[in-house]
mmCIF file of the N, C-alpha and C atoms, coordinates in Angstrom:
data_MODEL
# 
_entry.id   MODEL 
# 
loop_
_atom_site.group_PDB 
_atom_site.id 
_atom_site.type_symbol 
_atom_site.label_atom_id 
_atom_site.label_alt_id 
_atom_site.label_comp_id 
_atom_site.label_asym_id 
_atom_site.label_entity_id 
_atom_site.label_seq_id 
_atom_site.pdbx_PDB_ins_code 
_atom_site.Cartn_x 
_atom_site.Cartn_y 
_atom_site.Cartn_z 
_atom_site.occupancy 
_atom_site.B_iso_or_equiv 
_atom_site.pdbx_formal_charge 
_atom_site.auth_seq_id 
_atom_site.auth_comp_id 
_atom_site.auth_asym_id 
_atom_site.auth_atom_id 
_atom_site.pdbx_PDB_model_num 
ATOM 1   N N  . UNK A 1 1  ? 102.867 108.943 66.571  1.00 0.00 ? 1  UNK A N  1 
ATOM 2   C CA . UNK A 1 1  ? 102.991 108.564 67.857  1.00 0.00 ? 1  UNK A CA 1 
ATOM 3   C C  . UNK A 1 1  ? 101.462 108.969 68.435  1.00 0.00 ? 1  UNK A C  1 
ATOM 4   N N  . UNK A 1 2  ? 100.917 107.972 69.107  1.00 0.00 ? 2  UNK A N  1 
ATOM 5   C CA . UNK A 1 2  ? 99.568  108.081 69.669  1.00 0.00 ? 2  UNK A CA 1 
ATOM 6   C C  . UNK A 1 2  ? 99.605  108.978 70.986  1.00 0.00 ? 2  UNK A C  1 
ATOM 7   N N  . UNK A 1 3  ? 98.992  110.040 71.042  1.00 0.00 ? 3  UNK A N  1 
ATOM 8   C CA . UNK A 1 3  ? 98.934  110.944 72.083  1.00 0.00 ? 3  UNK A CA 1 
ATOM 9   C C  . UNK A 1 3  ? 97.790  110.563 73.231  1.00 0.00 ? 3  UNK A C  1 
ATOM 10  N N  . UNK A 1 4  ? 97.019  109.722 72.933  1.00 0.00 ? 4  UNK A N  1 
ATOM 11  C CA . UNK A 1 4  ? 95.852  109.319 73.958  1.00 0.00 ? 4  UNK A CA 1 
ATOM 12  C C  . UNK A 1 4  ? 96.455  108.623 74.949  1.00 0.00 ? 4  UNK A C  1 
ATOM 13  N N  . UNK A 1 5  ? 96.070  108.583 76.089  1.00 0.00 ? 5  UNK A N  1 
ATOM 14  C CA . UNK A 1 5  ? 96.473  108.050 77.304  1.00 0.00 ? 5  UNK A CA 1 
ATOM 15  C C  . UNK A 1 5  ? 95.584  106.567 77.130  1.00 0.00 ? 5  UNK A C  1 
ATOM 16  N N  . UNK A 1 6  ? 96.201  105.551 77.731  1.00 0.00 ? 6  UNK A N  1 
ATOM 17  C CA . UNK A 1 6  ? 95.546  104.289 77.896  1.00 0.00 ? 6  UNK A CA 1 
ATOM 18  C C  . UNK A 1 6  ? 94.920  104.070 79.339  1.00 0.00 ? 6  UNK A C  1 
ATOM 19  N N  . UNK A 1 7  ? 93.756  103.395 79.421  1.00 0.00 ? 7  UNK A N  1 
ATOM 20  C CA . UNK A 1 7  ? 93.230  103.274 80.777  1.00 0.00 ? 7  UNK A CA 1 
ATOM 21  C C  . UNK A 1 7  ? 94.147  102.527 81.634  1.00 0.00 ? 7  UNK A C  1 
ATOM 22  N N  . UNK A 1 8  ? 94.184  102.875 83.092  1.00 0.00 ? 8  UNK A N  1 
ATOM 23  C CA . UNK A 1 8  ? 94.956  102.151 84.012  1.00 0.00 ? 8  UNK A CA 1 
ATOM 24  C C  . UNK A 1 8  ? 94.512  100.632 84.191  1.00 0.00 ? 8  UNK A C  1 
ATOM 25  N N  . UNK A 1 9  ? 95.631  99.760  83.962  1.00 0.00 ? 9  UNK A N  1 
ATOM 26  C CA . UNK A 1 9  ? 95.272  98.474  83.931  1.00 0.00 ? 9  UNK A CA 1 
ATOM 27  C C  . UNK A 1 9  ? 96.333  97.637  84.891  1.00 0.00 ? 9  UNK A C  1 
ATOM 28  N N  . UNK A 1 10 ? 95.712  96.933  86.043  1.00 0.00 ? 10 UNK A N  1 
ATOM 29  C CA . UNK A 1 10 ? 96.270  96.396  86.963  1.00 0.00 ? 10 UNK A CA 1 
ATOM 30  C C  . UNK A 1 10 ? 96.416  94.808  86.515  1.00 0.00 ? 10 UNK A C  1 
ATOM 31  N N  . UNK A 1 11 ? 97.633  94.186  86.349  1.00 0.00 ? 11 UNK A N  1 
ATOM 32  C CA . UNK A 1 11 ? 97.509  92.828  85.973  1.00 0.00 ? 11 UNK A CA 1 
ATOM 33  C C  . UNK A 1 11 ? 97.529  91.917  87.280  1.00 0.00 ? 11 UNK A C  1 
ATOM 34  N N  . UNK A 1 12 ? 96.955  90.793  87.300  1.00 0.00 ? 12 UNK A N  1 
ATOM 35  C CA . UNK A 1 12 ? 97.089  89.903  88.370  1.00 0.00 ? 12 UNK A CA 1 
ATOM 36  C C  . UNK A 1 12 ? 98.399  88.865  88.217  1.00 0.00 ? 12 UNK A C  1 
ATOM 37  N N  . UNK A 1 13 ? 98.604  88.231  89.299  1.00 0.00 ? 13 UNK A N  1 
ATOM 38  C CA . UNK A 1 13 ? 99.791  87.580  89.171  1.00 0.00 ? 13 UNK A CA 1 
ATOM 39  C C  . UNK A 1 13 ? 99.819  86.509  88.148  1.00 0.00 ? 13 UNK A C  1 
ATOM 40  N N  . UNK A 1 14 ? 98.683  85.818  87.888  1.00 0.00 ? 14 UNK A N  1 
ATOM 41  C CA . UNK A 1 14 ? 98.671  84.960  86.799  1.00 0.00 ? 14 UNK A CA 1 
ATOM 42  C C  . UNK A 1 14 ? 99.179  85.508  85.414  1.00 0.00 ? 14 UNK A C  1 
ATOM 43  N N  . UNK A 1 15 ? 98.671  86.609  85.118  1.00 0.00 ? 15 UNK A N  1 
ATOM 44  C CA . UNK A 1 15 ? 99.050  87.464  84.023  1.00 0.00 ? 15 UNK A CA 1 
ATOM 45  C C  . UNK A 1 15 ? 100.568 87.863  83.999  1.00 0.00 ? 15 UNK A C  1 
ATOM 46  N N  . UNK A 1 16 ? 100.926 88.240  85.252  1.00 0.00 ? 16 UNK A N  1 
ATOM 47  C CA . UNK A 1 16 ? 102.439 88.565  85.367  1.00 0.00 ? 16 UNK A CA 1 
ATOM 48  C C  . UNK A 1 16 ? 103.349 87.129  85.129  1.00 0.00 ? 16 UNK A C  1 
ATOM 49  N N  . UNK A 1 17 ? 102.895 86.115  85.387  1.00 0.00 ? 17 UNK A N  1 
ATOM 50  C CA . UNK A 1 17 ? 103.700 84.748  85.212  1.00 0.00 ? 17 UNK A CA 1 
ATOM 51  C C  . UNK A 1 17 ? 103.697 84.711  83.728  1.00 0.00 ? 17 UNK A C  1 
ATOM 52  N N  . UNK A 1 18 ? 102.564 84.728  83.106  1.00 0.00 ? 18 UNK A N  1 
ATOM 53  C CA . UNK A 1 18 ? 102.406 84.593  81.533  1.00 0.00 ? 18 UNK A CA 1 
ATOM 54  C C  . UNK A 1 18 ? 103.381 85.473  80.809  1.00 0.00 ? 18 UNK A C  1 
ATOM 55  N N  . UNK A 1 19 ? 103.611 86.879  81.424  1.00 0.00 ? 19 UNK A N  1 
ATOM 56  C CA . UNK A 1 19 ? 104.377 87.861  80.678  1.00 0.00 ? 19 UNK A CA 1 
ATOM 57  C C  . UNK A 1 19 ? 105.727 87.352  81.013  1.00 0.00 ? 19 UNK A C  1 
ATOM 58  N N  . UNK A 1 20 ? 106.169 86.924  82.066  1.00 0.00 ? 20 UNK A N  1 
ATOM 59  C CA . UNK A 1 20 ? 107.708 86.285  82.363  1.00 0.00 ? 20 UNK A CA 1 
ATOM 60  C C  . UNK A 1 20 ? 107.953 85.243  81.390  1.00 0.00 ? 20 UNK A C  1 
ATOM 61  N N  . UNK A 1 21 ? 106.863 84.376  81.132  1.00 0.00 ? 21 UNK A N  1 
ATOM 62  C CA . UNK A 1 21 ? 107.179 83.244  80.124  1.00 0.00 ? 21 UNK A CA 1 
ATOM 63  C C  . UNK A 1 21 ? 107.500 83.912  78.664  1.00 0.00 ? 21 UNK A C  1 
ATOM 64  N N  . UNK A 1 22 ? 106.557 84.782  78.448  1.00 0.00 ? 22 UNK A N  1 
ATOM 65  C CA . UNK A 1 22 ? 106.765 85.484  77.126  1.00 0.00 ? 22 UNK A CA 1 
ATOM 66  C C  . UNK A 1 22 ? 108.057 86.235  76.950  1.00 0.00 ? 22 UNK A C  1 
ATOM 67  N N  . UNK A 1 23 ? 108.642 86.809  77.959  1.00 0.00 ? 23 UNK A N  1 
ATOM 68  C CA . UNK A 1 23 ? 109.980 87.493  78.028  1.00 0.00 ? 23 UNK A CA 1 
ATOM 69  C C  . UNK A 1 23 ? 110.899 86.246  77.885  1.00 0.00 ? 23 UNK A C  1 
ATOM 70  N N  . UNK A 1 24 ? 110.893 85.430  78.463  1.00 0.00 ? 24 UNK A N  1 
ATOM 71  C CA . UNK A 1 24 ? 112.009 84.307  78.381  1.00 0.00 ? 24 UNK A CA 1 
ATOM 72  C C  . UNK A 1 24 ? 111.935 83.653  76.861  1.00 0.00 ? 24 UNK A C  1 
ATOM 73  N N  . UNK A 1 25 ? 110.654 83.654  76.320  1.00 0.00 ? 25 UNK A N  1 
ATOM 74  C CA . UNK A 1 25 ? 110.727 83.167  74.926  1.00 0.00 ? 25 UNK A CA 1 
ATOM 75  C C  . UNK A 1 25 ? 111.316 84.067  73.915  1.00 0.00 ? 25 UNK A C  1 
ATOM 76  N N  . UNK A 1 26 ? 111.476 85.354  74.273  1.00 0.00 ? 26 UNK A N  1 
ATOM 77  C CA . UNK A 1 26 ? 112.152 86.193  73.279  1.00 0.00 ? 26 UNK A CA 1 
ATOM 78  C C  . UNK A 1 26 ? 111.256 87.192  72.788  1.00 0.00 ? 26 UNK A C  1 
ATOM 79  N N  . UNK A 1 27 ? 110.093 87.396  73.245  1.00 0.00 ? 27 UNK A N  1 
ATOM 80  C CA . UNK A 1 27 ? 109.026 88.213  72.677  1.00 0.00 ? 27 UNK A CA 1 
ATOM 81  C C  . UNK A 1 27 ? 109.524 89.758  73.311  1.00 0.00 ? 27 UNK A C  1 
ATOM 82  N N  . UNK A 1 28 ? 109.251 90.804  72.359  1.00 0.00 ? 28 UNK A N  1 
ATOM 83  C CA . UNK A 1 28 ? 109.597 91.894  72.563  1.00 0.00 ? 28 UNK A CA 1 
ATOM 84  C C  . UNK A 1 28 ? 108.706 92.595  73.693  1.00 0.00 ? 28 UNK A C  1 
ATOM 85  N N  . UNK A 1 29 ? 109.403 93.620  74.486  1.00 0.00 ? 29 UNK A N  1 
ATOM 86  C CA . UNK A 1 29 ? 108.687 94.319  75.530  1.00 0.00 ? 29 UNK A CA 1 
ATOM 87  C C  . UNK A 1 29 ? 107.407 95.036  74.825  1.00 0.00 ? 29 UNK A C  1 
ATOM 88  N N  . UNK A 1 30 ? 107.630 95.649  73.546  1.00 0.00 ? 30 UNK A N  1 
ATOM 89  C CA . UNK A 1 30 ? 106.427 96.437  72.916  1.00 0.00 ? 30 UNK A CA 1 
ATOM 90  C C  . UNK A 1 30 ? 105.320 95.582  72.713  1.00 0.00 ? 30 UNK A C  1 
ATOM 91  N N  . UNK A 1 31 ? 105.643 94.220  72.124  1.00 0.00 ? 31 UNK A N  1 
ATOM 92  C CA . UNK A 1 31 ? 104.520 93.365  71.729  1.00 0.00 ? 31 UNK A CA 1 
ATOM 93  C C  . UNK A 1 31 ? 103.687 92.992  73.006  1.00 0.00 ? 31 UNK A C  1 
ATOM 94  N N  . UNK A 1 32 ? 104.508 92.635  73.961  1.00 0.00 ? 32 UNK A N  1 
ATOM 95  C CA . UNK A 1 32 ? 103.828 92.278  75.351  1.00 0.00 ? 32 UNK A CA 1 
ATOM 96  C C  . UNK A 1 32 ? 103.030 93.378  75.926  1.00 0.00 ? 32 UNK A C  1 
ATOM 97  N N  . UNK A 1 33 ? 103.716 94.356  75.921  1.00 0.00 ? 33 UNK A N  1 
ATOM 98  C CA . UNK A 1 33 ? 102.893 95.607  76.480  1.00 0.00 ? 33 UNK A CA 1 
ATOM 99  C C  . UNK A 1 33 ? 101.539 96.031  75.543  1.00 0.00 ? 33 UNK A C  1 
ATOM 100 N N  . UNK A 1 34 ? 101.590 95.832  74.325  1.00 0.00 ? 34 UNK A N  1 
ATOM 101 C CA . UNK A 1 34 ? 100.245 96.129  73.516  1.00 0.00 ? 34 UNK A CA 1 
ATOM 102 C C  . UNK A 1 34 ? 99.328  94.974  73.741  1.00 0.00 ? 34 UNK A C  1 
ATOM 103 N N  . UNK A 1 35 ? 99.715  93.790  73.910  1.00 0.00 ? 35 UNK A N  1 
ATOM 104 C CA . UNK A 1 35 ? 98.993  92.702  73.940  1.00 0.00 ? 35 UNK A CA 1 
ATOM 105 C C  . UNK A 1 35 ? 98.200  92.614  75.392  1.00 0.00 ? 35 UNK A C  1 
ATOM 106 N N  . UNK A 1 36 ? 98.887  93.147  76.518  1.00 0.00 ? 36 UNK A N  1 
ATOM 107 C CA . UNK A 1 36 ? 98.240  93.282  77.843  1.00 0.00 ? 36 UNK A CA 1 
ATOM 108 C C  . UNK A 1 36 ? 97.829  94.683  78.121  1.00 0.00 ? 36 UNK A C  1 
ATOM 109 N N  . UNK A 1 37 ? 97.869  95.548  77.374  1.00 0.00 ? 37 UNK A N  1 
ATOM 110 C CA . UNK A 1 37 ? 97.403  96.922  77.514  1.00 0.00 ? 37 UNK A CA 1 
ATOM 111 C C  . UNK A 1 37 ? 98.165  97.855  78.582  1.00 0.00 ? 37 UNK A C  1 
ATOM 112 N N  . UNK A 1 38 ? 99.458  97.501  78.842  1.00 0.00 ? 38 UNK A N  1 
ATOM 113 C CA . UNK A 1 38 ? 100.364 98.128  79.936  1.00 0.00 ? 38 UNK A CA 1 
ATOM 114 C C  . UNK A 1 38 ? 101.420 98.756  78.955  1.00 0.00 ? 38 UNK A C  1 
ATOM 115 N N  . UNK A 1 39 ? 102.236 99.723  79.833  1.00 0.00 ? 39 UNK A N  1 
ATOM 116 C CA . UNK A 1 39 ? 103.441 100.228 79.177  1.00 0.00 ? 39 UNK A CA 1 
ATOM 117 C C  . UNK A 1 39 ? 104.664 99.430  79.101  1.00 0.00 ? 39 UNK A C  1 
ATOM 118 N N  . UNK A 1 40 ? 105.550 99.511  78.322  1.00 0.00 ? 40 UNK A N  1 
ATOM 119 C CA . UNK A 1 40 ? 106.690 98.833  78.270  1.00 0.00 ? 40 UNK A CA 1 
ATOM 120 C C  . UNK A 1 40 ? 107.450 98.777  79.495  1.00 0.00 ? 40 UNK A C  1 
ATOM 121 N N  . UNK A 1 41 ? 107.374 99.996  80.250  1.00 0.00 ? 41 UNK A N  1 
ATOM 122 C CA . UNK A 1 41 ? 108.181 100.016 81.519  1.00 0.00 ? 41 UNK A CA 1 
ATOM 123 C C  . UNK A 1 41 ? 107.742 99.191  82.594  1.00 0.00 ? 41 UNK A C  1 
ATOM 124 N N  . UNK A 1 42 ? 106.286 98.956  82.440  1.00 0.00 ? 42 UNK A N  1 
ATOM 125 C CA . UNK A 1 42 ? 105.762 98.026  83.317  1.00 0.00 ? 42 UNK A CA 1 
ATOM 126 C C  . UNK A 1 42 ? 106.182 96.481  83.143  1.00 0.00 ? 42 UNK A C  1 
ATOM 127 N N  . UNK A 1 43 ? 106.323 96.062  81.820  1.00 0.00 ? 43 UNK A N  1 
ATOM 128 C CA . UNK A 1 43 ? 106.825 95.118  81.449  1.00 0.00 ? 43 UNK A CA 1 
ATOM 129 C C  . UNK A 1 43 ? 108.149 94.639  82.115  1.00 0.00 ? 43 UNK A C  1 
ATOM 130 N N  . UNK A 1 44 ? 109.069 95.812  81.933  1.00 0.00 ? 44 UNK A N  1 
ATOM 131 C CA . UNK A 1 44 ? 110.208 95.689  82.660  1.00 0.00 ? 44 UNK A CA 1 
ATOM 132 C C  . UNK A 1 44 ? 110.367 95.683  84.012  1.00 0.00 ? 44 UNK A C  1 
ATOM 133 N N  . UNK A 1 45 ? 109.396 96.276  84.778  1.00 0.00 ? 45 UNK A N  1 
ATOM 134 C CA . UNK A 1 45 ? 109.292 96.171  86.139  1.00 0.00 ? 45 UNK A CA 1 
ATOM 135 C C  . UNK A 1 45 ? 108.973 94.737  86.478  1.00 0.00 ? 45 UNK A C  1 
ATOM 136 N N  . UNK A 1 46 ? 108.146 94.125  85.828  1.00 0.00 ? 46 UNK A N  1 
ATOM 137 C CA . UNK A 1 46 ? 107.692 92.782  86.012  1.00 0.00 ? 46 UNK A CA 1 
ATOM 138 C C  . UNK A 1 46 ? 108.836 91.756  85.920  1.00 0.00 ? 46 UNK A C  1 
ATOM 139 N N  . UNK A 1 47 ? 109.766 92.120  84.916  1.00 0.00 ? 47 UNK A N  1 
ATOM 140 C CA . UNK A 1 47 ? 110.877 91.296  84.748  1.00 0.00 ? 47 UNK A CA 1 
ATOM 141 C C  . UNK A 1 47 ? 111.797 91.592  85.956  1.00 0.00 ? 47 UNK A C  1 
ATOM 142 N N  . UNK A 1 48 ? 111.982 92.738  86.355  1.00 0.00 ? 48 UNK A N  1 
ATOM 143 C CA . UNK A 1 48 ? 112.851 93.026  87.294  1.00 0.00 ? 48 UNK A CA 1 
ATOM 144 C C  . UNK A 1 48 ? 112.458 92.402  88.561  1.00 0.00 ? 48 UNK A C  1 
ATOM 145 N N  . UNK A 1 49 ? 111.022 92.125  88.967  1.00 0.00 ? 49 UNK A N  1 
ATOM 146 C CA . UNK A 1 49 ? 110.681 91.654  90.011  1.00 0.00 ? 49 UNK A CA 1 
ATOM 147 C C  . UNK A 1 49 ? 110.400 90.004  89.749  1.00 0.00 ? 49 UNK A C  1 
ATOM 148 N N  . UNK A 1 50 ? 110.918 89.539  88.828  1.00 0.00 ? 50 UNK A N  1 
ATOM 149 C CA . UNK A 1 50 ? 110.805 88.010  88.607  1.00 0.00 ? 50 UNK A CA 1 
ATOM 150 C C  . UNK A 1 50 ? 110.777 87.085  89.724  1.00 0.00 ? 50 UNK A C  1 
ATOM 151 N N  . UNK A 1 51 ? 111.798 87.285  90.580  1.00 0.00 ? 51 UNK A N  1 
ATOM 152 C CA . UNK A 1 51 ? 111.939 86.212  91.615  1.00 0.00 ? 51 UNK A CA 1 
ATOM 153 C C  . UNK A 1 51 ? 110.915 86.259  92.678  1.00 0.00 ? 51 UNK A C  1 
ATOM 154 N N  . UNK A 1 52 ? 110.579 87.765  92.949  1.00 0.00 ? 52 UNK A N  1 
ATOM 155 C CA . UNK A 1 52 ? 109.537 87.816  93.988  1.00 0.00 ? 52 UNK A CA 1 
ATOM 156 C C  . UNK A 1 52 ? 108.370 87.332  93.545  1.00 0.00 ? 52 UNK A C  1 
ATOM 157 N N  . UNK A 1 53 ? 107.908 87.519  92.187  1.00 0.00 ? 53 UNK A N  1 
ATOM 158 C CA . UNK A 1 53 ? 106.681 87.094  91.753  1.00 0.00 ? 53 UNK A CA 1 
ATOM 159 C C  . UNK A 1 53 ? 106.579 85.511  91.812  1.00 0.00 ? 53 UNK A C  1 
ATOM 160 N N  . UNK A 1 54 ? 107.528 84.774  91.268  1.00 0.00 ? 54 UNK A N  1 
ATOM 161 C CA . UNK A 1 54 ? 107.580 83.390  91.107  1.00 0.00 ? 54 UNK A CA 1 
ATOM 162 C C  . UNK A 1 54 ? 107.676 82.792  92.476  1.00 0.00 ? 54 UNK A C  1 
ATOM 163 N N  . UNK A 1 55 ? 108.326 83.384  93.475  1.00 0.00 ? 55 UNK A N  1 
ATOM 164 C CA . UNK A 1 55 ? 108.608 82.828  94.824  1.00 0.00 ? 55 UNK A CA 1 
ATOM 165 C C  . UNK A 1 55 ? 107.105 82.704  95.365  1.00 0.00 ? 55 UNK A C  1 
ATOM 166 N N  . UNK A 1 56 ? 106.417 83.985  95.272  1.00 0.00 ? 56 UNK A N  1 
ATOM 167 C CA . UNK A 1 56 ? 105.004 84.196  95.926  1.00 0.00 ? 56 UNK A CA 1 
ATOM 168 C C  . UNK A 1 56 ? 103.986 83.075  95.166  1.00 0.00 ? 56 UNK A C  1 
ATOM 169 N N  . UNK A 1 57 ? 104.134 83.070  93.966  1.00 0.00 ? 57 UNK A N  1 
ATOM 170 C CA . UNK A 1 57 ? 103.221 81.982  93.192  1.00 0.00 ? 57 UNK A CA 1 
ATOM 171 C C  . UNK A 1 57 ? 103.584 80.713  93.624  1.00 0.00 ? 57 UNK A C  1 
ATOM 172 N N  . UNK A 1 58 ? 104.698 80.326  93.588  1.00 0.00 ? 58 UNK A N  1 
ATOM 173 C CA . UNK A 1 58 ? 104.999 78.875  94.026  1.00 0.00 ? 58 UNK A CA 1 
ATOM 174 C C  . UNK A 1 58 ? 104.744 78.457  95.520  1.00 0.00 ? 58 UNK A C  1 
ATOM 175 N N  . UNK A 1 59 ? 104.603 79.482  96.311  1.00 0.00 ? 59 UNK A N  1 
ATOM 176 C CA . UNK A 1 59 ? 104.279 79.214  97.769  1.00 0.00 ? 59 UNK A CA 1 
ATOM 177 C C  . UNK A 1 59 ? 102.999 78.518  97.924  1.00 0.00 ? 59 UNK A C  1 
ATOM 178 N N  . UNK A 1 60 ? 101.945 78.540  96.909  1.00 0.00 ? 60 UNK A N  1 
ATOM 179 C CA . UNK A 1 60 ? 100.942 77.925  96.941  1.00 0.00 ? 60 UNK A CA 1 
ATOM 180 C C  . UNK A 1 60 ? 99.773  78.429  97.674  1.00 0.00 ? 60 UNK A C  1 
ATOM 181 N N  . UNK A 1 61 ? 99.705  79.974  97.716  1.00 0.00 ? 61 UNK A N  1 
ATOM 182 C CA . UNK A 1 61 ? 98.705  80.657  98.368  1.00 0.00 ? 61 UNK A CA 1 
ATOM 183 C C  . UNK A 1 61 ? 97.551  80.750  97.521  1.00 0.00 ? 61 UNK A C  1 
ATOM 184 N N  . UNK A 1 62 ? 96.583  80.432  98.247  1.00 0.00 ? 62 UNK A N  1 
ATOM 185 C CA . UNK A 1 62 ? 95.039  80.415  97.359  1.00 0.00 ? 62 UNK A CA 1 
ATOM 186 C C  . UNK A 1 62 ? 94.756  81.942  96.711  1.00 0.00 ? 62 UNK A C  1 
ATOM 187 N N  . UNK A 1 63 ? 94.224  81.693  95.735  1.00 0.00 ? 63 UNK A N  1 
ATOM 188 C CA . UNK A 1 63 ? 93.826  83.071  95.216  1.00 0.00 ? 63 UNK A CA 1 
ATOM 189 C C  . UNK A 1 63 ? 94.774  83.711  94.355  1.00 0.00 ? 63 UNK A C  1 
ATOM 190 N N  . UNK A 1 64 ? 95.798  83.001  93.897  1.00 0.00 ? 64 UNK A N  1 
ATOM 191 C CA . UNK A 1 64 ? 96.994  83.761  93.038  1.00 0.00 ? 64 UNK A CA 1 
ATOM 192 C C  . UNK A 1 64 ? 96.492  84.217  91.878  1.00 0.00 ? 64 UNK A C  1 
ATOM 193 N N  . UNK A 1 65 ? 95.478  83.574  91.140  1.00 0.00 ? 65 UNK A N  1 
ATOM 194 C CA . UNK A 1 65 ? 94.935  84.108  89.860  1.00 0.00 ? 65 UNK A CA 1 
ATOM 195 C C  . UNK A 1 65 ? 94.236  85.402  90.014  1.00 0.00 ? 65 UNK A C  1 
ATOM 196 N N  . UNK A 1 66 ? 93.628  85.626  91.115  1.00 0.00 ? 66 UNK A N  1 
ATOM 197 C CA . UNK A 1 66 ? 92.973  86.997  91.365  1.00 0.00 ? 66 UNK A CA 1 
ATOM 198 C C  . UNK A 1 66 ? 93.833  88.075  92.061  1.00 0.00 ? 66 UNK A C  1 
ATOM 199 N N  . UNK A 1 67 ? 94.836  87.750  92.818  1.00 0.00 ? 67 UNK A N  1 
ATOM 200 C CA . UNK A 1 67 ? 95.585  88.634  93.531  1.00 0.00 ? 67 UNK A CA 1 
ATOM 201 C C  . UNK A 1 67 ? 96.478  89.561  92.581  1.00 0.00 ? 67 UNK A C  1 
ATOM 202 N N  . UNK A 1 68 ? 96.594  90.854  92.886  1.00 0.00 ? 68 UNK A N  1 
ATOM 203 C CA . UNK A 1 68 ? 97.239  91.578  91.872  1.00 0.00 ? 68 UNK A CA 1 
ATOM 204 C C  . UNK A 1 68 ? 98.566  92.319  92.699  1.00 0.00 ? 68 UNK A C  1 
ATOM 205 N N  . UNK A 1 69 ? 98.706  91.986  93.912  1.00 0.00 ? 69 UNK A N  1 
ATOM 206 C CA . UNK A 1 69 ? 100.046 92.613  94.647  1.00 0.00 ? 69 UNK A CA 1 
ATOM 207 C C  . UNK A 1 69 ? 100.608 91.497  95.445  1.00 0.00 ? 69 UNK A C  1 
ATOM 208 N N  . UNK A 1 70 ? 101.888 91.953  95.784  1.00 0.00 ? 70 UNK A N  1 
ATOM 209 C CA . UNK A 1 70 ? 102.633 91.088  96.675  1.00 0.00 ? 70 UNK A CA 1 
ATOM 210 C C  . UNK A 1 70 ? 102.803 91.510  98.057  1.00 0.00 ? 70 UNK A C  1 
ATOM 211 N N  . UNK A 1 71 ? 101.883 92.533  98.375  1.00 0.00 ? 71 UNK A N  1 
ATOM 212 C CA . UNK A 1 71 ? 102.009 93.075  99.780  1.00 0.00 ? 71 UNK A CA 1 
ATOM 213 C C  . UNK A 1 71 ? 101.514 92.030  100.793 1.00 0.00 ? 71 UNK A C  1 
ATOM 214 N N  . UNK A 1 72 ? 102.216 91.883  101.819 1.00 0.00 ? 72 UNK A N  1 
ATOM 215 C CA . UNK A 1 72 ? 102.063 91.030  103.032 1.00 0.00 ? 72 UNK A CA 1 
ATOM 216 C C  . UNK A 1 72 ? 101.338 91.482  104.049 1.00 0.00 ? 72 UNK A C  1 
ATOM 217 N N  . UNK A 1 73 ? 100.863 90.712  105.098 1.00 0.00 ? 73 UNK A N  1 
ATOM 218 C CA . UNK A 1 73 ? 100.284 91.202  106.161 1.00 0.00 ? 73 UNK A CA 1 
ATOM 219 C C  . UNK A 1 73 ? 101.347 91.759  107.135 1.00 0.00 ? 73 UNK A C  1 
ATOM 220 N N  . UNK A 1 74 ? 100.797 92.681  108.026 1.00 0.00 ? 74 UNK A N  1 
ATOM 221 C CA . UNK A 1 74 ? 101.817 93.214  108.859 1.00 0.00 ? 74 UNK A CA 1 
ATOM 222 C C  . UNK A 1 74 ? 102.031 92.326  110.087 1.00 0.00 ? 74 UNK A C  1 
ATOM 223 N N  . UNK A 1 75 ? 101.016 91.361  110.045 1.00 0.00 ? 75 UNK A N  1 
ATOM 224 C CA . UNK A 1 75 ? 101.154 90.249  111.319 1.00 0.00 ? 75 UNK A CA 1 
ATOM 225 C C  . UNK A 1 75 ? 101.224 88.883  110.651 1.00 0.00 ? 75 UNK A C  1 
ATOM 226 N N  . UNK A 1 76 ? 102.195 88.476  110.075 1.00 0.00 ? 76 UNK A N  1 
ATOM 227 C CA . UNK A 1 76 ? 102.140 87.154  109.161 1.00 0.00 ? 76 UNK A CA 1 
ATOM 228 C C  . UNK A 1 76 ? 101.765 86.012  109.978 1.00 0.00 ? 76 UNK A C  1 
ATOM 229 N N  . UNK A 1 77 ? 102.266 85.929  111.187 1.00 0.00 ? 77 UNK A N  1 
ATOM 230 C CA . UNK A 1 77 ? 102.107 84.663  112.144 1.00 0.00 ? 77 UNK A CA 1 
ATOM 231 C C  . UNK A 1 77 ? 100.594 84.518  112.310 1.00 0.00 ? 77 UNK A C  1 
ATOM 232 N N  . UNK A 1 78 ? 100.088 85.685  112.733 1.00 0.00 ? 78 UNK A N  1 
ATOM 233 C CA . UNK A 1 78 ? 98.517  85.733  113.047 1.00 0.00 ? 78 UNK A CA 1 
ATOM 234 C C  . UNK A 1 78 ? 97.786  85.279  111.774 1.00 0.00 ? 78 UNK A C  1 
ATOM 235 N N  . UNK A 1 79 ? 98.213  85.982  110.780 1.00 0.00 ? 79 UNK A N  1 
ATOM 236 C CA . UNK A 1 79 ? 97.458  85.720  109.400 1.00 0.00 ? 79 UNK A CA 1 
ATOM 237 C C  . UNK A 1 79 ? 97.559  84.248  109.043 1.00 0.00 ? 79 UNK A C  1 
ATOM 238 N N  . UNK A 1 80 ? 98.666  83.638  109.228 1.00 0.00 ? 80 UNK A N  1 
ATOM 239 C CA . UNK A 1 80 ? 98.821  82.071  109.135 1.00 0.00 ? 80 UNK A CA 1 
ATOM 240 C C  . UNK A 1 80 ? 97.902  81.269  109.880 1.00 0.00 ? 80 UNK A C  1 
ATOM 241 N N  . UNK A 1 81 ? 97.823  81.678  111.140 1.00 0.00 ? 81 UNK A N  1 
ATOM 242 C CA . UNK A 1 81 ? 97.033  80.728  112.153 1.00 0.00 ? 81 UNK A CA 1 
ATOM 243 C C  . UNK A 1 81 ? 95.479  81.053  112.014 1.00 0.00 ? 81 UNK A C  1 
ATOM 244 N N  . UNK A 1 82 ? 95.250  82.113  111.158 1.00 0.00 ? 82 UNK A N  1 
ATOM 245 C CA . UNK A 1 82 ? 93.613  82.320  110.963 1.00 0.00 ? 82 UNK A CA 1 
ATOM 246 C C  . UNK A 1 82 ? 93.435  81.340  109.613 1.00 0.00 ? 82 UNK A C  1 
# 
């Protein structure tokens, strides 16, 4: 067992969608986790939030490739008008 800690790695939404496709194709969580440098529990969390991730990506928001979180504005109406 490797006792060294891995560096914190935050995936963007584009990478999360790729992970969801790998999960659907039957790839193991361990293989996906090692490929992207995250923990197996992170891959499980991405699977758990599948609907939220896919809804946000399909909304057509600009910058999905660089965005890392799904947090929305406190004032969505004002944000939309801007």
